[in-house]
C-alpha positions in Angstrom: -100.1 109.0 -27.7 -97.3 110.3 -25.5 -95.5 107.0 -25.7 -95.6 107.1 -29.5 -94.2 110.7 -29.5 -91.4 109.6 -27.2 -90.7 106.5 -29.3 -90.4 108.6 -32.4 -88.2 111.2 -30.7 -85.7 108.6 -29.4 -85.8 106.8 -32.8 -84.9 110.1 -34.5 -82.0 110.7 -32.0 -80.7 107.2 -32.6 -80.8 107.7 -36.4 -78.9 111.0 -36.1 -76.2 109.5 -33.9 -75.9 106.5 -36.3 -75.4 108.8 -39.3 -72.8 110.9 -37.3 -70.9 107.7 -36.4 -70.8 106.7 -40.1 -69.5 110.1 -41.1 -66.8 110.1 -38.5 -65.7 106.6 -39.4 -65.3 107.7 -43.1 -62.9 110.5 -42.1 -60.8 108.7 -39.5 -60.5 105.3 -41.1 -59.7 103.6 -44.4 -61.1 100.8 -46.7 -59.8 97.7 -48.3 -61.3 96.5 -51.6 -60.5 94.3 -54.6 -61.3 91.4 -56.8 -61.0 87.7 -56.2 -60.1 85.7 -59.4 -58.8 82.3 -60.4 -55.6 81.7 -62.3 -57.3 82.4 -65.7 -58.5 85.8 -64.5 -62.2 84.7 -64.1 -63.9 86.3 -61.1 -65.0 84.2 -58.2 -68.4 85.0 -56.6 -69.2 83.9 -53.1 -65.5 83.9 -51.9 -65.1 84.3 -48.1 -62.8 87.3 -47.4 -61.5 87.8 -43.8 -59.7 91.1 -43.0 -57.6 90.7 -39.9 -55.9 93.5 -37.9 -52.5 92.2 -37.0 -52.2 94.5 -34.0 -55.5 93.8 -32.3 -56.6 90.5 -33.9 -60.0 92.1 -34.9 -61.6 90.2 -37.8 -64.1 91.6 -40.4 -65.8 89.0 -42.7 -67.2 89.7 -46.2 -68.3 87.7 -49.2 -67.6 88.7 -52.8 -70.5 89.6 -55.0 -71.4 88.2 -58.4 -68.6 90.3 -60.0 -66.0 88.9 -57.6 -65.7 92.2 -55.8 -65.5 92.9 -52.1 -65.1 96.1 -50.1 -64.4 96.4 -46.3 -65.1 100.0 -45.2 -64.5 101.9 -42.0 -61.3 100.1 -40.9 -59.0 101.6 -38.3 -55.6 102.6 -39.7 -52.9 100.0 -39.3 -51.5 96.7 -40.7 -53.8 94.0 -42.0 -53.8 90.4 -43.4 -56.4 89.6 -46.1 -57.4 85.9 -46.1 -59.5 84.4 -48.9 -61.0 81.0 -49.0 -63.2 79.4 -51.8 -64.3 75.8 -52.1 -62.0 74.0 -54.6 -59.2 76.5 -54.3 -56.1 76.7 -52.1 -56.6 79.4 -49.4 -54.5 82.5 -49.6 -53.2 85.1 -47.1 -51.9 88.5 -48.2 -49.9 89.9 -45.3 -48.5 93.4 -44.6 -51.4 95.3 -46.1 -50.9 98.8 -44.7 -53.9 101.1 -44.4 -53.5 104.8 -43.9 -56.0 107.4 -42.8 -58.5 108.3 -45.5 -57.0 105.8 -47.9 -58.5 102.9 -50.0 -56.1 99.9 -50.4 -56.8 97.9 -53.5 -56.0 94.2 -52.8 -56.7 91.8 -55.7 -56.3 88.1 -54.9 -55.6 85.4 -57.5 -56.3 81.8 -56.3 -54.9 78.5 -57.5 -56.9 75.3 -57.8 -56.3 73.1 -54.9 -57.7 71.6 -51.7 -59.5 74.2 -49.6 -58.3 72.5 -46.5 -54.7 72.2 -47.7 -51.7 74.4 -47.2 -52.3 78.2 -47.2 -50.5 80.3 -49.7 -48.9 83.3 -48.0 -48.0 86.4 -50.0 -46.6 89.7 -48.7 -48.5 92.6 -50.2 -46.7 95.4 -52.0 -47.7 99.0 -51.4 -49.0 100.7 -54.6 -47.0 103.6 -55.9 -50.2 105.6 -56.6 -53.6 105.4 -55.0 -55.7 105.3 -58.1 -59.0 106.0 -56.4 -57.9 109.2 -54.7 -59.1 112.4 -56.5 -57.5 114.9 -54.1 -54.0 116.1 -53.1 -53.0 114.8 -49.7 -49.8 114.1 -47.7 -49.8 111.5 -45.0 -47.4 111.7 -42.0 -47.1 108.2 -40.6 -46.4 106.9 -37.1 -42.7 106.4 -37.7 -42.2 109.9 -38.9 -44.1 111.3 -35.9 -41.9 109.2 -33.6 -38.5 109.8 -35.1 -38.5 113.3 -36.5 -37.6 116.1 -33.9 -40.1 118.9 -33.3 -39.9 121.8 -30.9 -42.5 121.6 -28.2 -43.6 118.1 -29.3 -46.6 119.7 -31.2 -47.5 117.2 -33.9 -49.1 119.9 -36.1 -45.6 121.2 -36.8 -45.2 118.1 -39.1 -47.7 119.7 -41.5 -44.8 122.0 -42.5 -43.4 118.9 -44.4 -46.3 119.3 -46.9 -45.4 121.2 -50.1 -46.7 124.8 -50.2 -47.0 125.1 -46.4 -45.3 127.7 -44.2 -45.7 129.3 -40.8 -48.1 132.3 -40.8 -46.3 135.2 -39.2 -49.5 137.1 -38.7 -50.8 134.8 -36.0 -48.5 131.9 -35.5 -50.7 129.5 -37.4 -49.9 127.2 -40.3 -50.5 128.8 -43.7 -51.5 126.7 -46.7 -51.0 128.4 -50.1 -50.6 131.8 -48.4 -54.0 131.7 -46.8 -54.6 132.6 -43.1 -54.6 129.8 -40.6 -58.3 130.5 -39.9 -59.0 128.9 -43.3 -57.8 125.5 -42.1 -59.7 122.8 -40.3 -58.4 120.2 -37.8 -60.2 116.9 -37.4 -59.3 114.5 -34.5 -60.7 111.0 -35.1 -63.2 112.5 -37.5 -64.5 115.1 -35.0 -64.2 118.8 -35.5 -61.5 120.3 -33.3 -61.8 124.0 -34.2 -62.7 127.0 -32.2 -66.1 128.1 -33.4 -65.6 131.8 -32.6 -62.0 132.3 -33.8 -62.1 129.7 -36.5 -58.7 128.3 -35.4 -57.8 124.9 -34.0 -58.6 124.4 -30.4 -55.6 124.8 -28.0 -53.8 127.4 -30.2 -51.6 129.6 -28.0 -52.0 133.4 -28.0 -54.7 136.0 -27.4 -55.0 135.0 -23.7 -56.5 131.6 -24.5 -55.6 128.5 -22.5 -53.3 126.4 -24.7 -53.6 122.6 -24.9 -52.8 120.0 -27.5 -52.8 116.3 -28.1 -49.4 114.9 -27.3 -47.6 113.6 -30.4 -47.2 110.3 -28.5 -51.0 109.9 -28.7 -51.2 110.5 -32.5 -50.9 107.5 -34.7 -50.8 109.4 -38.0 -52.4 112.3 -39.8 -53.2 113.4 -43.3 -53.0 116.9 -44.7 -55.6 117.5 -47.5 -54.7 120.6 -49.5 -56.7 120.5 -52.8 -60.1 119.2 -54.0 -60.6 117.0 -51.0 -63.6 114.8 -50.7 -67.1 116.0 -49.9 -67.1 114.8 -46.3 -64.6 117.6 -45.5 -66.0 121.1 -45.3 -65.5 124.6 -43.9 -61.9 124.8 -44.9 -60.6 127.0 -47.7 -57.0 126.3 -46.9 -56.5 122.6 -45.8 -57.9 119.9 -43.7 -55.6 118.1 -41.2 -57.2 114.8 -40.3 -55.5 113.1 -37.3 -56.1 109.7 -35.9 -55.1 108.9 -32.3 -53.6 105.6 -31.1 -55.3 102.8 -29.3 -54.2 99.7 -27.3 -53.3 96.4 -28.9 -52.6 92.8 -28.0 -49.1 93.6 -26.7 -48.1 95.8 -23.8 -46.2 99.0 -24.6 -44.9 101.9 -22.5 -42.5 104.7 -22.3 -41.6 107.9 -20.6 -39.8 111.2 -21.5 -38.5 114.4 -20.0 -37.1 117.5 -21.7 -35.8 120.3 -19.5 -34.3 123.8 -20.0 -32.8 125.5 -17.0 -30.4 128.5 -16.7 -28.1 126.4 -14.5 -27.3 124.3 -17.6 -26.7 127.2 -19.9 -23.5 129.0 -20.6 -23.2 132.7 -19.6 -23.9 135.3 -22.3 -20.6 137.2 -22.8 -22.1 140.8 -22.7 -24.2 139.9 -19.6 -21.2 138.6 -17.9 -19.1 141.7 -18.8 -21.9 143.9 -17.3 -22.2 141.6 -14.3 -25.8 140.8 -15.0 -27.2 137.5 -13.8 -28.3 134.8 -16.2 -31.7 135.3 -17.6 -34.4 133.1 -16.0 -34.9 130.4 -18.6 -36.7 127.4 -17.2 -39.0 124.9 -19.0 -39.9 121.3 -18.2 -41.9 118.9 -20.4 -42.5 115.4 -19.3 -44.9 112.5 -19.7 -45.4 109.0 -20.8 -47.6 106.4 -22.4 -48.9 102.9 -21.5 -51.1 100.6 -23.6 -52.1 97.0 -23.8 -54.9 94.5 -23.8 -57.7 94.4 -21.2 -58.9 91.2 -22.8 -56.9 89.9 -25.8 -58.6 90.4 -29.1 -61.6 92.1 -27.3 -60.7 95.2 -25.3 -57.7 97.5 -24.9 -56.5 100.5 -23.1 -54.2 103.4 -24.0 -53.0 106.1 -21.5 -51.0 109.2 -22.3 -49.8 112.1 -20.2 -47.9 115.2 -21.4 -47.2 117.9 -18.8 -45.4 121.3 -19.0 -44.0 123.4 -16.2 
């Protein structure tokens, strides 16, 4: 009897954890879907579809249904190649399929009659101007923008100010969406809640005697700001949902380091202070760190390390 109770208990825990993992994956990933057709527009059932992450080499395999439709959910953000093979048709690769956080990339594939073992047709995918499946208003800040655009203090949340209708909230130093207080926002990191339960603000916010901390912008791959009628998986927020995805390692080694410093020995003297023979104000700030990433075992396991210190 006790064994049955324990078995049911652990089974319930496993189900809850599995459902949580699915919910997190939906928020911190994207999907690729589409139709596989022949040159006449007729759908092809039973086509083999391989979705390959060009950074890590990870492969997801699917087969089209009777309507020629396929959908590959819960994919990490990044760049992909979609490879389609069907008996009696020339195989086809669609490269440079870019998947952003929370997005659904529609990739339709038209095959030509030919030898399945013959030469593969390679086509570079074009990004759609409008994501037709999206029913909410969202702005995505990609990895290149995070890397190239300057930001004071290297706080990646400052990039949310690029979103229309967003401003700094002078009442508490938070980010205000549509004039609402910062406590109405929600920050998600890799699909997990990153908010202070008591204050209702993002964890690590400075002020009120709380210890500040933040993810380094070097560790953030991209993030999405949802400001209106966002999907059902996002809750609690009346202002906006900031959904950030962190980086991971890949098949190539990468690394870098940085240092920013502010010291009174490097500053010019303030004219009035000099006239009154007052010493320079003590103004010293150092921010330094670095990143390192790469494969532990190619196409299998990876590492990513980031450090961001302040003095």
